VEXKE-205463 format. One record per residue (C-alpha): residue number from 0; residue in three letters; x, y, z. Coordinates in Angstrom, 1 decimal. Each point is the difference from the previous one (the first is absolute). Layout:
BEGIN
{NUM 'ALA' {X Y Z}}
...
end
This chain:
BEGIN
{0 'UNK' {43.0 38.5 53.2}}
{1 'UNK' {-2.1 -1.5 -2.6}}
{2 'UNK' {-1.2 1.8 -3.1}}
{3 'UNK' {-2.6 -1.2 -2.5}}
{4 'UNK' {-0.5 -0.5 -3.7}}
{5 'UNK' {-3.3 -0.8 -1.7}}
{6 'UNK' {0.3 -2.1 -3.1}}
{7 'UNK' {-2.6 -1.1 -2.6}}
{8 'UNK' {0.0 -3.7 -0.6}}
{9 'UNK' {2.2 0.2 -3.1}}
{10 'UNK' {2.5 2.2 1.7}}
{11 'UNK' {0.3 -2.3 3.0}}
{12 'UNK' {0.3 -3.0 -2.4}}
{13 'UNK' {2.8 1.8 -1.9}}
{14 'UNK' {1.9 0.6 3.2}}
{15 'UNK' {-0.4 -3.6 1.1}}
{16 'UNK' {1.0 -1.4 -3.4}}
{17 'UNK' {2.9 2.3 -0.7}}
{18 'UNK' {1.3 0.5 3.6}}
{19 'UNK' {0.1 3.8 -0.6}}
{20 'UNK' {-2.0 2.6 -1.8}}
{21 'UNK' {-0.1 3.7 -0.8}}
{22 'UNK' {-3.5 0.1 1.5}}
{23 'UNK' {-3.3 1.1 -1.3}}
{24 'UNK' {-0.3 2.3 -3.1}}
{25 'UNK' {-0.1 3.1 2.3}}
{26 'UNK' {3.3 -1.1 1.6}}
{27 'UNK' {1.6 -0.5 -3.4}}
{28 'UNK' {-1.2 3.4 -1.2}}
{29 'UNK' {1.2 1.8 3.2}}
{30 'UNK' {3.3 -1.8 0.2}}
{31 'UNK' {-0.5 -1.4 3.5}}
{32 'UNK' {-2.2 -2.5 1.8}}
{33 'UNK' {-2.7 1.6 2.0}}
{34 'UNK' {-0.6 -1.3 3.5}}
{35 'UNK' {-2.3 1.1 2.9}}
{36 'UNK' {0.3 -0.1 3.7}}
{37 'UNK' {-2.7 -1.8 2.0}}
{38 'UNK' {-1.7 3.3 0.6}}
{39 'UNK' {0.0 0.9 -3.7}}
{40 'UNK' {-0.9 -3.4 -1.5}}
{41 'UNK' {-3.8 0.3 0.2}}
{42 'UNK' {-0.1 3.4 -1.6}}
{43 'UNK' {2.4 -1.3 -2.7}}
{44 'UNK' {-2.4 -2.9 -0.7}}
{45 'UNK' {-3.0 2.3 -0.2}}
{46 'UNK' {1.7 2.5 -2.2}}
{47 'UNK' {1.8 -2.3 -2.5}}
{48 'UNK' {-1.8 -3.3 0.2}}
{49 'UNK' {-3.7 0.9 0.7}}
{50 'UNK' {-2.2 -3.0 -0.8}}
{51 'UNK' {2.9 -2.1 -1.2}}
{52 'UNK' {-0.2 -3.7 1.1}}
{53 'UNK' {2.8 -2.6 0.1}}
{54 'UNK' {2.6 2.3 1.6}}
{55 'UNK' {2.9 -1.2 2.2}}
{56 'UNK' {1.5 2.0 2.8}}
{57 'UNK' {3.8 -0.4 0.5}}
{58 'UNK' {1.8 0.9 3.1}}
{59 'UNK' {3.7 0.9 -0.2}}
{60 'UNK' {2.6 0.9 2.6}}
{61 'UNK' {1.4 3.5 -0.3}}
{62 'UNK' {3.4 -0.8 1.4}}
{63 'UNK' {0.6 -2.7 -2.6}}
{64 'UNK' {-0.4 2.5 -2.9}}
{65 'UNK' {2.9 2.2 1.3}}
{66 'UNK' {0.8 3.1 -1.9}}
{67 'UNK' {-2.1 -0.9 -3.0}}
{68 'UNK' {-3.1 1.0 2.0}}
{69 'UNK' {-0.7 3.7 0.2}}
{70 'UNK' {-2.7 1.8 2.0}}
{71 'UNK' {-1.5 2.7 -2.2}}
{72 'UNK' {-2.8 2.5 0.3}}
{73 'UNK' {-3.1 -1.0 -1.9}}
{74 'UNK' {-3.8 -0.1 0.5}}
{75 'UNK' {-1.0 2.5 2.7}}
{76 'UNK' {3.6 1.1 0.6}}
{77 'UNK' {0.5 -3.4 1.8}}
{78 'UNK' {3.3 -1.9 -0.4}}
{79 'UNK' {-0.4 -3.2 -2.0}}
{80 'UNK' {2.6 -2.8 -0.5}}
{81 'UNK' {1.3 -0.2 -3.5}}
{82 'UNK' {2.3 -2.9 -1.1}}
{83 'UNK' {2.6 1.0 -2.7}}
{84 'UNK' {0.7 -3.5 -1.2}}
{85 'UNK' {-2.0 -3.1 -0.9}}
{86 'UNK' {-2.1 -1.5 2.7}}
{87 'UNK' {1.3 -3.6 0.6}}
{88 'UNK' {-1.7 -3.0 1.5}}
{89 'UNK' {2.6 0.1 2.7}}
{90 'UNK' {-1.4 3.4 1.0}}
{91 'UNK' {-3.4 -1.6 0.8}}
{92 'UNK' {-0.5 -0.9 3.7}}
{93 'UNK' {-3.6 -1.2 -0.6}}
{94 'UNK' {-2.8 0.3 -2.5}}
{95 'UNK' {-3.7 -0.1 0.5}}
{96 'UNK' {-3.1 0.2 -2.2}}
{97 'UNK' {-1.6 3.5 0.1}}
{98 'UNK' {-3.7 -0.8 -0.5}}
{99 'UNK' {-2.5 2.7 -1.1}}
{100 'UNK' {-3.3 -0.3 2.0}}
{101 'UNK' {-2.0 2.2 -2.4}}
{102 'UNK' {0.8 3.2 1.9}}
{103 'UNK' {3.7 -0.1 0.9}}
{104 'UNK' {3.0 -2.3 0.1}}
{105 'UNK' {0.3 -2.1 3.1}}
{106 'UNK' {3.5 0.3 1.5}}
{107 'UNK' {1.4 -2.7 2.3}}
{108 'UNK' {-0.3 0.7 3.7}}
{109 'UNK' {3.3 1.0 1.7}}
{110 'UNK' {1.8 1.0 -3.2}}
{111 'UNK' {2.7 1.7 1.9}}
end
């Protein structure tokens, strides 16, 4: 199963340059890297990245993260994937631009 992380340009660049990162400022503050499922990703983008351009969507494989990935109740009492270690470039299955069309972010077709 793939899960998704949205990064701003500088956060994505840091991961690429360093090979691993603690994530975005919210991840550092909360002590884990926030991810979303395919079903949760659009709402996450709308809530936390409204109007932001230059985003990148990362897809990561759940099984590769092992016990460091926990499913915890969050927004709307839904279970969200939280990674309790740095996200590594080796975790990334693929990355795609996440363009903003003036109304919403446009996610790749067939994300799952």
